[in-house]
C-alpha positions in Angstrom: 93.8 94.7 92.3 93.1 92.8 95.8 95.9 90.9 97.7 94.6 87.7 99.6 96.5 87.3 102.8 97.4 84.3 104.7 94.3 84.0 106.7 91.9 84.6 103.3 91.3 88.0 104.2 91.4 90.7 100.9 93.6 93.3 100.8 94.0 96.3 98.4 96.7 98.6 98.9 97.0 102.1 97.3 99.8 104.7 98.0 100.6 107.8 96.2 101.7 111.5 98.5 102.3 113.6 95.0 98.8 113.4 93.4 95.9 115.3 93.7 94.0 115.2 96.3 96.2 114.6 98.5 94.2 112.3 100.9 94.7 109.1 103.1 91.6 106.7 103.6 91.9 103.7 105.5 89.1 101.4 105.3 88.5 98.1 107.4 85.4 95.7 106.3 84.9 92.8 108.4 81.3 90.6 108.5 79.7 93.0 110.9 80.4 96.2 109.6 82.9 98.6 108.0 85.4 101.4 109.9 87.2 104.2 108.2 89.5 106.9 108.9 90.1 109.8 106.3 93.3 111.5 107.6 92.8 114.4 105.3 89.1 114.9 106.7 90.4 114.0 110.5 87.3 111.9 111.0 86.4 108.4 112.0 83.8 106.5 110.5 81.5 103.4 111.6 79.5 101.8 109.1 77.6 98.7 110.7 75.8 96.0 109.0 72.2 97.5 108.7 72.5 101.3 109.8 71.5 103.6 106.9 74.7 104.8 106.7 78.1 105.9 108.5 78.6 107.4 112.1 81.5 109.9 111.7 83.4 111.0 114.5 85.9 114.2 114.8 89.7 112.9 114.9 91.2 116.2 115.1 95.5 115.8 114.7 97.5 118.7 114.9 99.5 119.8 111.4 98.3 116.3 110.1 100.2 117.1 106.8 103.3 118.0 108.2 105.0 115.1 107.4 104.1 114.8 103.5 105.2 119.0 103.2 108.8 118.1 104.7 108.8 115.0 102.5 108.5 117.7 99.7 110.4 120.0 100.9 113.4 117.6 101.8 113.1 116.0 97.9 113.3 119.6 96.5 116.2 120.5 98.5 117.7 117.3 97.8 117.3 117.9 93.9 118.9 121.6 94.6 121.3 120.1 96.0 120.8 122.0 99.0 120.8 119.3 101.7 122.3 116.0 102.5 119.1 113.8 102.1 118.2 111.5 104.7 118.7 108.6 103.0 121.5 107.0 101.8 121.4 105.4 98.2 121.9 102.1 100.2 118.3 103.2 101.6 116.8 103.7 98.4 118.0 101.1 97.4 117.1 98.3 99.5 113.0 100.8 99.5 113.3 99.8 95.9 113.6 96.6 96.4 110.8 96.2 99.2 108.5 97.3 96.9 109.6 95.7 93.5 109.1 92.4 96.5 105.8 93.5 97.4 104.8 93.6 93.6 106.3 90.8 93.0 104.4 88.8 95.9 101.0 90.4 94.7 101.5 89.2 91.4 102.3 85.6 91.8 100.3 85.2 95.3 103.8 83.8 96.9 105.7 84.9 99.4 110.0 86.8 98.2 112.0 86.6 100.4 114.9 89.2 99.8 118.2 88.6 100.4 
């Protein structure tokens, strides 16, 4: 469900790093066209109004998925009792509060202030 930003622009956000396919795509749309960054494909595209299609430029990234691989390893190590988690329980609680506030703000279209 899109959110309406303060300046009236529409925004839509979706995050999932553990469901196939593991892809990161960022698309920005404006009055003269669109720009898209596909991290998983390591490319940047431009689509100007009136163009017949996307113009792509390769954007090679060194080991672009390493942060996600390491995050998954840390999680598996933590639940196996191997390593100390990189975040504390307080960090996790704060993250949950922020995520819940974002959902509440999207639902109500009002700012949610965290205490």
